[in-house]
KOLDREN-861668 format. One record per atom (N, C-alpha, C): residue in one letter; x, y, z. Coordinates in steps of 0.05 Angstrom, whole numbers, plus 32768, in hexadecimal, padded with zeros to 4 digits. Layout:
residues N
AXYZ
...
This chain:
residues 414
X72CD8534811D
X72E085328128
X72E785438136
X72D5855C813C
X72DC856F8140
X72C4857C8150
X72B9858F814D
X72AB85958160
X729185A68155
X727585A18151
X726585B98143
X725285C4814F
X723B85CF8144
X723085E28158
X721A85D6816A
X721585C18162
X71FC85AA8172
X721885938187
X722C8586817A
X723C857E8193
X725685758193
X7266857681B1
X7279857A81AE
X7285855881B0
X729E855581AA
X72AD853B81AE
X72C0853781C0
X72C7852681CD
X72DC852581E6
X72F8852481D9
X7308853981EB
X731C853681DA
X732C851E81DC
X7323851581F5
X733784F48202
X732C84DF81F5
X730E84D381F0
X730984B781E8
X72FC84C581D0
X72E884D681BF
X72E084E681AD
X72BD84D781B8
X72B484D381C8
X729F84D481D3
X729384EF81D6
X727784EC81D4
X7261850281D9
X7263851281F8
X7264853081F3
X72638538820C
X724B854A820C
X724585558227
X72268561822C
X7238856D8247
X722D858C824A
X722F85A1825A
X722B858F827B
X722F8593828A
X722D858982A1
X722F859982BD
X721485B082C7
X721285B982C9
X721D85BE82EE
X722585AB82F4
X722F85A2830E
X724B85A5830F
X725A85A382FD
X727685B182FD
X727885CB82ED
X726B85D082D9
X727185E882C0
X727D85E182AF
X728085C282AA
X729085BF8293
X728685AB8286
X728885AE826E
X72838594825C
X7290857D825F
X727B855F8262
X7283854C8271
X727C8536825C
X7295851A8256
X728E850F823F
X727F84FE8250
X726884E88241
X724D84DE823D
X725C84BD824D
X727284B7823E
X728484978242
X72A3849A824E
X72AE84AE8251
X72C284A68269
X72C484BD827A
X72B084CF8278
X72AF84DD8290
X72C484F88293
X72D684FB827E
X72E285148279
X72D2852C827D
X72E485438285
X72D785578288
X72E38572827E
X72DB857C826E
X72F285918256
X72DF85B0825F
X72EA85CF825D
X72E085E08258
X72D485DD823C
X72D085EF822C
X72BA85F0821B
X72D485FF820C
X72EE86168213
X7301861D820B
X731385FE8201
X731785F68212
X732D85DB8214
X732685CB81FF
X730A85C781FC
X730585AA81EA
X730885BB81C7
X72FA85DC81C7
X730985EE81B0
X732285F181A7
X732F85F681C6
X734F85F181B6
X735A85DE81B4
X734985C581B8
X736185AA81B9
X735C85A5819B
X734185AB8193
X733C85A2817C
X734385AC8162
X734985D1815F
X735685E4815F
X736C85DD8151
X738185CE816C
X739A85CA816A
X739785AF8154
X7385859C814F
X738C8585814A
X7385858D8128
X7372859F8123
X737585A48101
X738485B380FD
X738F85C48107
X73AE85D68108
X73C185BA80F2
X73BF85AA8108
X73DD85998108
X73D6858280E9
X73BD858180ED
X73AE856D80D9
X73B3857C80BF
X73B1859E80BE
X73B385A680A2
X73D185B4809B
X73DE85B080B1
X73F985B580A6
X740C85958098
X7401857780AA
X74078562809F
X73FB85678081
X73E4856C8084
X73DE85768056
X73E38580804D
X73EE859A8055
X73FC85A68043
X7414859E8045
X742785958050
X744185848047
X7441856B803E
X742985678042
X74278548802C
X742C8540800C
X743B854D8002
X7443854F7FE9
X745F853E7FF4
X746E853A7FD9
X748B852E7FE1
X74A4853D7FDB
X749C85507FD5
X74AB856D7FD5
X74C785667FC7
X74E0856A7FD6
X74F685597FBE
X7503853B7FC2
X74EF85327FD2
X74F485177FCD
X74DF850C7FB6
X74D585157FA3
X74CC850D7F8E
X74DD85137F82
X74F6851F7F7A
X750D851D7F6C
X751D85047F66
X751E84EE7F77
X752384D97F7F
X751084BE7F77
X74F984C97F6F
X74E484B07F68
X74DF84B07F4D
X74D684977F42
X74C6849E7F2A
X74A7848F7F33
X749B84977F13
X747884887F18
X747684757F01
X746B84697F04
X746384577EEA
X744684527EE8
X743C84487ED5
X742084487ED3
X741A842E7EC3
X740A84167EC5
X740583FD7EC0
X73E984087EA9
X73ED84087E90
X73CF840C7E78
X73BB83F37E80
X73C983DB7E88
X73B283C77E8E
X739C83D17EA5
X73A883D67EBF
X739883D77ED1
X739283F57EDD
X73A884077ED4
X73A1841B7EDE
X73B3842A7EF7
X73C184117EFC
X73CE84207F18
X73EB84287F1E
X73EB843C7F2A
X7402845B7F2D
X741484507F3B
X742F843E7F36
X743B84347F44
X744D844D7F4D
X746284457F61
X7474845E7F64
X748B844F7F76
X74AA84517F6B
X74C0844F7F70
X74D584617F75
X74EA84577F83
X750884607F84
X750C84647F64
X752084777F5D
X752F847D7F46
X753C845E7F44
X754A84537F4D
X755B843A7F4C
X754484227F4E
X753A84217F55
X7528840F7F59
X751184017F33
X750184117F36
X74F784187F16
X74DB83FE7F23
X74CD83FE7F09
X74BE83ED7F03
X74BB83DD7EF1
X74B383C07EE7
X74B483B47ED3
X749C83A37ECF
X748B83A47EDD
X747783917EDD
X745C839F7EED
X7444839A7EEF
X743383AB7F01
X742F838D7F15
X743183987F31
X742E83887F42
X741183817F49
X73FA838E7F3B
X73E383837F3F
X73D383747F28
X73DE83797F16
X73D083647EFB
X73E783527EEF
X7404835E7EF6
X741383497EE5
X742083567ECE
X740E836E7EBC
X741983767EAA
X743383807EA3
X744C83777E8D
X745B83807E8C
X746183967E84
X7451839D7E6A
X744F83BB7E66
X743E83D47E76
X745783DB7E84
X745983F27E9A
X746384077E95
X7457841F7E8D
X7465843C7E7F
X746E844E7E96
X7485845A7E97
X7492846E7EA5
X747884877E9F
X747784937EBB
X745C84A37EB8
X746D84BE7EC8
X745E84D37ECD
X746184E77ED9
X745C84E77EF5
X747284F77F04
X746B84EF7F21
X745985077F29
X743885077F2C
X742B851D7F32
X742185127F44
X741385267F54
X73FA85247F67
X73FD850A7F7C
X741584FF7F86
X741884F07F9A
X741284FA7FB6
X740984FA7FCB
X740A84F77FDE
X741884EB7FF3
X743984FE8002
X744484EF800C
X743284DD8026
X744084C28029
X742B84B98042
X743D84C9805D
X743084C68075
X743684CB8085
X744384B880A1
X743A849F8098
X7449848280A9
X745884708095
X74618450809D
X7469844A808F
X7474843080A1
X7467841B8094
X747A840280A7
X748983EE8097
X74A483ED8098
X74B683E48087
X74B383C58081
X74BE83BE806E
X74C0839F806B
X74CE838D807D
X74CB83818086
X74DA83698097
X74DE83518083
X74DD834D806B
X74D783318062
X74E283368041
X74FD8328803A
X750783378021
X74FB83218009
X74FB83277FF1
X74F583157FD9
X74F082F47FDA
X750C82EC7FDF
X751582D37FE8
X74FF82C47FFC
X74FE82D48015
X74EE82C68020
X74D482C7801D
X74CB82DC800F
X74AE82E2800E
X74A782C97FF6
X74B382C57FE3
X74B182A57FD2
X74AD82957FDF
X74C0828D7FF6
X74C482728005
X74A6826F8019
X749D828A8020
X74818284802E
X746A82838017
X7471828F8001
X7456827D7FEE
X745282657FE8
X747182577FE9
X747A82387FDE
X746A82287FF6
X746F82398010
X74678226802B
X74448229802C
X7442823B8025
X74218241801D
X741882338010
X741A822C7FF3
X740C821A7FE2
X741081F97FE6
X742281F77FF1
X743281E17FF2
X742181D48015
X741981D98022
X740F81D88032
X73E881CD8031
X73E581D78015
X73BE81CF800D
X73BA81B47FF8
X73B981A28010
X73B6818B8008
X73A681857FF4
X738C81A47FEB
X7379819B7FD3
X737A81A67FC1
X739B81B77FC0
X73A281C47FA3
X73A981AF7F8A
X739A81B77F70
X73A381A67F61
X73B681A57F56
X73C1818F7F4C
X73E481857F48
X73E6819F7F2F
X73D481997F1C
X73D781B37F05
X73DB81CB7F07
X73D781D37F1A
X73DC81F57F24
X73F981FE7F28
X740281E37F39
X741A81E67F40
X743181E07F20
X742681D67F12
X742E81D37EF8
X742881E57EE1
X741381F67EEE
X740F82067ECB
X740D821C7ED0
X7414822A7EEE
X741282407EEF
X742B82537EF1
X743382687EE8
X744C82747EEB
X745182877EF9
X746082847F11
X7464829D7F1E
X748282AD7F1D
X747782C97F0B
X749182D27EFE
X749E82E87F17
X749082EC7F29
X74A883007F3D
X748E83087F50
X749283047F70
X748483117F8A
X749083347F83
X747F83417F88
X748A83607F8B
X7480836D7FA5
X7499837B7FB0
X749683867FC3
X748283A27FC6
X746983AA7FD2
X745D83C37FC6
X745D83CC7FE8
X745B83E87FE8
X745283F68002
X742E83FF7FF4
X741F83F58005
X73FF83F57FFE
X73F38409800A
X73ED84258002
X73E38430800D
X73C684308021
X73C984368030
X73AF84368043
X73AC844A805A
X7393844F8064
X738C84628074
X738E84588096
X7396846680A3
X7396845480C0
X7381846E80D2
X736D845880DB
X7356846C80EC
X7359846C8109
X73558478811A
X735484878138
X733D84898145
X7335847B815B
X731E84918161
X730A847A8177
X72F3847B817E
X72E48472818F
X72C884698188
X72BC844E8194
X72A58448818E
X7294845B81AA
X7288846A81A1
X726A846F81BC
X724F845F81B9
X724E844F81D5
X7239843C81D5
X7225843E81E3
X7205843A81DA
X71F3844081E4
X71E4842A81E6
X71DD841381EE
X71D483FC81E7
X71C883ED81FF
X71AD83DE81F5
X719A83CF8208
X719983AD81F3
X7190839C820F
X719283808207
X718183788218
X71738367820A
X71628353821C
X7175833A821F
X717683338239
X718283268247
X71768303824F
X717E82EB8254
X716D82D88255
X718082C58269
X717582BD8287
X718482B08291
X716A829A8290
X717A8279828D
X716582648287
X716E824D8295
X7156824082A2
X7157823182B7
X7146821382B5
X7149820382AD
X713C81ED82AA
X713D81D082C2
X712381D482C3
X711A81B882D9
X711381A982C6
X710C819082DD
X70F8817982D1
X70E5818482C5
X70D2819982C9
X70B3819782C7
X70B181AF82B9
X70C381C582B6
X70C981DC82A8
X70DE81E482A1
X70D68205828A
X70F482108285
X70EC822C8290
X70FB823782A7
X70FF825482AB
X710B8265829B
X710382788293
X7117828C8288
X711882A68293
X712082BF82A6
X712282D482B9
X712F82E48297
X711F82F48296
X7123830E8288
X7131832C828D
X714383318287
X71478347828E
X7155835D8273
X71538378827B
X7155838A826E
X71788397827A
X718A838F8261
X71A3839A826B
X71A883AD825D
X71B483CA8266
X71B883E28259
X71D683DE8254
X71E683EE8245
X720583EF8248
X7207840E823A
X721D84228246
X722584338239
X723D84398243
X725384408234
X7271843C8226
X7278844B8216
X729684418211
X729E844781F3
X72B4842C81F1
X72BD842C81D9
X72D9842281D0
X72EE842D81C5
X7304843781C7
X7317844181B8
X731C842381A1
X732D8439818D
X733484248177
X734E843D816C
X73678427815F
X737D8436815A
X7385842C813F
X738D8440812F
X7392842B810C
X738A84178102
X7374842280FF
X7362840580F5
X7362840F80CF
X736F83FA80C8
X737C83FB80AE
X736283F88098
X73608405807E
X73508408806F
X7367840E8052
X736683F8803B
X738283FF8027
X73748412801E
X7387841C800E
X737A843B7FFF
X7385843A7FDF
X7383841F7FD4
X738184157FB6
X737184097FA9
X735F84167F98
X735C84077F8E
X735283EF7F7B
X737183E97F76
X737E83D07F6F
X738083B77F7F
X738483BF7F95
X738E83AF7FA8
X7372839E7FB7
X7371838A7FB0
X735683797FB9
X7355837D7FD7
X733A838F7FE5
X7337838B8002
X733583788009
X73328362800A
X732E834C8012
X734D833C801E
X735783487FFF
X737B8333800D
X7388834B8020
X738183608022
X738A83708030
X737B836A804E
X736783638048
X7359836A806C
X736A83448075
X736783348062
X7378831A8063
X738E83148073
X73A4832D8070
X73C08326807A
X73C58335808F
X73B18340809B
X73AA835380B4
X73B7833E80C8
X73C6834680E2
X73BF835B80E1
X73D9836A80EA
X73DE838880DC
X73F6838F80E4
X7406839E8105
X7418839B8102
X742283A68129
X742483BF811B
X741883DA8129
X741B83F68120
X742583F98135
X742F83F1814B
X744683F18157
X746083F98147
X746183F18134
X747483F28124
X7477840D8117
X746384198111
X745F842E80F7
X747084418103
X7482844B80F1
X7498845F80F0
X7487847C80DD
X7497848E80DD
X749784A580D4
X74A5849E80B8
X749584AB80A1
X749384A58081
X74B384B6807E
X74CC84A0806F
X74DD849B806E
X74E784978051
X74F884A68043
X74FF84998023
X750C84818029
X75248483803E
X752E84638048
X7524844E803D
X7511844D8042
X74FF84328044
X74FA84268025
X74FC843D8012
X74EA84307FFC
X74FC84207FE8
X751684237FE5
X7525841E7FD2
X752684007FD2
X751C83EC7FB8
X751983D57FB2
X750083CF7FAF
X74F483DD7FB9
X74CE83D27FBC
X74C083EE7FA8
X74A583E97FA7
X749983F77F98
X748584047FA9
X747584157FA6
X746184257FB3
X744584307FA2
X743684347FAC
X741984387F9E
X740984507FA6
X740884637F8F
X73F7847B7F98
X73DA84797FA4
X73D084827FB5
X73B484787FBE
X73A2848A7FAB
X7393847C7FA4
X737A84867F99
X735F847C7FA8
X7357847B7FBE
X733F84767FD4
X7349848D7FE2
X7336849E7FEC
X733C84AE7FF8
X733384AA8011
X733784B0802A
X733184A78044
X731784AA8057
X730C84BF8045
X72EF84BC8046
X72E084AB8042
X72E784A28020
X72DE84888017
X72E4846F8024
X72F484668036
X72FE84568046
X72EB84538060
X72E5846A806B
X72D984678085
X72CA8457808A
X72B5844E8077
X729F8444807C
X72A6841E8079
X72BE841D8073
X72CC8405807E
X72D283FC8097
X72E48410809D
X72E7841580BB
X72D8841180D2
X72BD841D80C4
X72B0842580D9
X729A840780E5
X729983FF80C5
X728583E080C6
X729883D480D9
X72B983CF80DE
X72C183B880E8
X72C783C58105
X72C783DB810F
X72C383E88138
X72B083EB8139
X729583EF8129
X727E83E88135
X727383C58137
X728283BB8128
X7282839B812B
X7283838E8146
X729E83968144
X72B3838F8163
X72AD83AA817C
X72A083BA8174
X728E83C68190
X727983B8819C
X726383B28183
X724C839E8188
X72528383819F
X726683748194
X72768360819C
X7272836281B2
X728B836F81B5
X7294836C81D5
X728B838681E7
X7270838E81DC
X725E839581F1
X7246838A81FC
X7240837B81E9
X7236836381EB
X723C834A81FE
X725B83468201
X726683388210
X726783458229
X726483588235
X725F835F8252
X7244835D825B
X722B8355824C
X7213834A825A
X721B8327825C
X72178322827B
X721F8303827C
X720582FA8288
X71F682EE8275
X71E082E18275
X71E582C5825D
X71D082B8825E
X71D082A18252
X71C382A88237
X71BB82B88230
X71B082C3821B
X71AE82E0821A
X71B482EB8206
X71B8830881FD
X71AD830B81E5
X7199831F81E1
X718F832A81C7
X7196834B81CB
X71A9835681B8
X71A5837581AC
X7184838281B0
X7179839A81BE
X715B839681B4
X716083B981A9
X717783CB81AD
X717A83D381A7
X719E83F081AB
X71AA83F58195
X71C483F18192
X71CE84158188
X71DF84278196
X71E8843C8187
X7200843E8189
X721084358171
X722C84348179
X7236844E815D
X723C8462816F
X724684738161
X726A847B8158
X7275847E813E
X729384768141
X729C8496813E
X72AC84A48149
X72BF84BC814F
X72D084B68148
X72DE84CC8131
X72F884C18127
X730384DA8133
X731884DB8145
X733084EE8145
X734284EB8137
X734E84DB8126
X736984D68119
X736884C980F9
X737284D080E4
X736F84C880D0
X738D84C780C6
X73A484B480BD
X73BB84AE80BD
X73C484A7809C
X73C984AC8086
X73DE849E8074
X73F084948070
X73F38472806C
X74108466806E
X74058459805E
X742484498050
X742F84368049
X743284208055
X742384058051
X742883F18060
X743783CE804F
X744A83C98057
X745183B88048
X744D8397803E
X744783998022
X7438837E801A
X744C83748004
X744F835D8001
X745E83487FF0
X744083407FD9
X7447833B7FBC
X742B833E7FAB
X743583327F9B
X7423831E7F90
X7429830E7F7C
X7410830D7F6A
X740783027F50
X73F582FC7F43
X740182E77F2B
X73EF82D27F24
X73F882BF7F1B
X73E182BB7F0B
X73DF82A97EF1
X73C582A17EE1
X73C582837EDF
X73B582747EE0
X73AC825B7EE5
X739382587EDA
X738D82407EC6
X737882457EB8
X735F82537EB5
X737282657EAD
X736282797EA4
X735382907EB0
X735D828E7ECD
X735F82A87EE8
X737782B27EF1
X737582C67EF8
X738C82D67F05
X738A82CA7F1E
X739282C17F30
X739D82C27F55
X73AC82CA7F58
X739D82DE7F74
X73B582F27F81
X73C182E87F99
X73D382EE7FA3
X73E382EF7FBB
X73F182FC7FC6
X73EB82FE7FDD
X73FA83197FEE
X7405830C8011
X741583118015
X741E83118030
X74338324803C
X742883248057
X742E833F8069
X744783468066
X7452835E805C
X7473835D8060
X74778362807A
X746D8368808E
X7477836D80AD
X7475835380BC
X745E834080BB
X7458832980C4
X7460831180B9
X745E8310809F
X746382F68090
X744A82E5808A
X742882EE8091
X741C82E38090
X740E82E38072
X741282D2806A
X740582C68048
X73ED82C18045
X73DC82CE802F
X73C682C7802F
X73C182BF800A
X73A382BB8001
X73A382B77FEB
X738E82987FDE
X737B829E7FD1
X736C82847FCA
X737482787FB4
X737282607FBD
X738082427FAB
X736C823D7F99
X736E82267F82
X735D82197F7A
X735A81FA7F85
X734381F77F89
X733881DD7F92
X733D81C57F7F
X734881B77F88
X734981967F79
X732E81837F87
X731681887F7A
X7300817B7F7F
X730281677F7F
X7311814C7F7B
X731081337F77
X732181297F8C
X733581397F95
X7346813C7FAD
X732781407FCC
X731F81567FC8
X730C81567FD7
X72F5814B7FDC
X72F0813A7FC2
X72D881267FC4
X72DE81107FD0
X72FC810C7FD0
X730380EE7FE3
X730480F87FFA
X730D810E8006
X730B81108021
X72F1810D8027
X72D7811E801C
X72C081218023
X72BA8105802F
X72C780F48012
X72B980D68016
X72BD80C6802B
X72D780CA8037
X72E180B78046
X72D080C58066
X72D180D88066
X72C680E88081
X72A880E1807B
X729F80DB8069
X727880D08067
X727980AA8070
X728C80A1806F
X72908089806C
X729D807B8081
X72AC808A8094
X72BB807E80A8
X72A4808380C1
X7298809580C4
X7286809980E4
X7269808C80D5
X725D808680BC
X724A807380B6
X7252805380BC
X7265805580B3
X7268803480BE
X7275803080DB
X7280803B80E7
X728280408106
X726A8040810D
X72578058810B
X7244805A8120
X722E80448112
X723080368102
X721A801F80F7
X721E800D8105
X724780038110
X724A7FE78119
X723A7FE78137
X723C80058146
X7238800C815E
X721B80128168
X7207801A8157
X71F6801B815D
X71E480128147
X71E780038134
X71D47FF08126
X71BE8002811A
X71BF80198116
X71AE802C8107
X71BB803D80F0
X71AD803280DB
X71B9803880C6
X71B8805980C3
X7196806980C4
X718C808380CA
X71A5808F80D0
X71AB808980EC
X71B7809680FC
X71D7809B80EF
X71DF808180EA
X71FF808A80E1
X71FB809780C3
X71E9809680B1
X71EB80A3809F
X71E880CA809F
X71D680C480AC
X71D380E780B9
X71F180F180C2
X71FE80E580DA
X721880E880DF
X722D80E580CD
X722D80D880BF
X724180DB80A5
X723B80F08099
X722280F6808A
X721F810A807B
X722681258085
X721D812380A4
X7228814680AD
X724C814080AE
X7258812B80B2
X7279813380B9
X72828134809A
X72708127808A
X727A81298066
X727F81468065
X725A8158806B
X725B8173805F
X72728180806F
X7272817D8088
X728A81908095
X72A18192808C
X72A681788087
X72C481718078
X72C18183805D
X72B6817D804F
X72AD818B8030
X72B981AA8035
X72A581B78048
X72A481D48041
X72BF81E18054
X72CB81C98068
X72E581D08076
X72EC81D08065
X72F881BC8058
X731481B7803E
X731181D7802A
X72F781D78021
X72F181E4800B
X72FE82088015
X72ED82058031
X72F28226803B
X7317822A8044
X732882138045
X7346821C8050
X735182198036
X734D82198019
X734C82297FFE
X734D823C7FFF
X73358249800E
X7331826B8008
X732C8277801B
X73408281802F
X7348828A8043
X734282AF803F
X733B82B68024
X733E82CE802D
X731D82E2802D
X731D82F08035
X730182FA804A
X7303831B804D
X72EF8321804D
X72EF8345804E
X72F183478071
X72FC83518082
X72FE8354809F
X72E2836180A3
X72D1835280B7
X72BC836180C5
X72C9836580E1
X72D8836280F6
X72E08372810A
X72F983818107
X72FB83858121
X7316839D811B
X732183958138
X73258385814E
X7328837E8164
X734A837A8161
X7358837B8153
X7379837E8156
X737783988156
X736D83AD814E
X736B83C78159
X736783DC816B
X734B83C7817E
X733D83DC818D
X734883D181AA
X733F83E381C4
X734383D381D7
X733983BE81DB
X734283A481F5
X7335839481F7
X731783958209
X730F83A98214
X72F983A58222
X72F183C0821B
X72D183C28225
X72C783D9821A
X72C883EE8235
X72CA84038236
X72C884138252
X72A9841A8252
X72A3840D8267
X72858411826C
X727B842D8287
X726E843A827C
X726B84568293
X724A844C82A0
X723F8436828F
X72238433829C
X721B84178295
X721E83FE82AC
X720E83E882AC
X71FB83E082B8
X71E483D682B3
X71D783D482BC
X71C283BA82B1
X71B383A882C4
X71A8839582B6
X718C838682D0
X717C839682C1
X7160839082CF
X714C838382CB
X7147837382EA
X7131835D82DC
X7111836A82DB
X7105835582C0
X70F8835E82B4
X70DB834782BB
X70E4833882BB
X70CC831D82BA
X70CF830582B9
X70CB82F082C3
X70D482D382C5
X70BD82C682AF
X70C182AE829D
X70B682A2828B
X70B682888294
X70A082738294
X70A6825E829C
X709682488283
X709C8238827E
X7093822B826D
X709582048271
X707981FD827A
X708081DF827E
X708981CE8269
X709981BD8270
X70A681A48266
X708A8194825F
X708F81888245
X707A81718239
X7085815A8248
X7070814F8253
X707581388269
X706D811C8253
X7083810A8254
X708180F58244
X706C80DE8256
X705B80D18247
X704C80BB8255
X705B80A88255
X705680988268
X706280718267
X70548066824C
X706680528247
X70638043822C
X704380328235
X7043802D8244
X7031801F824A
X70078027824C
X7010804C8256
X700080628251
X6FF4805E8235
X700380588227
X6FFF80658206
X6FF0804E81FA
X6FF78037820C
X6FE280218200
X6FC9801C81F3
């Protein structure tokens, strides 16, 4: 994040800097900012001092007197609450045997997003969520028990920085004529960077990563300095995943987004990456508490987890599938096009293939609608809309021509 003996990072974008003899200063290869070595060193020294100051004051201090700690002896969750709220059950596993513990080893968050929905609104969102699911087994509604939905401030690490880009693509423009296919090949080179801010990664071992990814995005323009006034009535969890351990998750997301946005700048019919160097440079890491309404319910011998973004109201959670209902929908989707196409085209094979394709699409789409929980692979909501290119060049390489096979008239084939 700072400088070492071999590389200096740009204070402006986090890109790699090199000495420019023409100006006698260090120049960023990507945003073209210029700094003296002293200015860079002073910037990172000041930043490190700020981080050290933040870390040294990261305990709860006198605020700890107004907090209680609880420990779940089933899943191991360590829960915090203000002295008037308390915890009667674990929000992660539903265990009702949760013991009061000693308030120790807790780091105070830097930031927080307050809850925007109360418990009644969260329960209404839950009901709306499953009532819209037409493939939900009726037995699930009759047989599962939802005792309580709980508001939890979940610990997150938020990452800022930039991805420096040095990539080469093989690009093709294609033209079809009556007699041949013409492919013009280009070598496209791109260099630049793209910034990211507040890419989140939850810092809880118990909170499923895919569920937290699925309730995104959070609106970090509403991020506030941590204040005890937001805690009464809600639980909070101590982080047990260090920020450095969450870097890999954040890095995969920002690199994937940088790759796709860079490739979009290559305006040709076909584009294939031949070489790509996407280096992630971090400029800041923050510890924040984000609001989540969370509930667990047991049905058919399995625990089902649901969560709602306490800021935006987005609800998620996988649901069981009534395969009898799904089979009926799939059968209808297969039979209707089969009958219609047969009546129009008088071809059983064509009608059967079309019906089968539509039936399969219906089956997997229906099943997928009941399983929305996923691991996020992109970070579009937390990155600049466009790559800042400092070098963009498409060089023509060659032309390939392929004759088309000419179909002979039927009379010549006899």
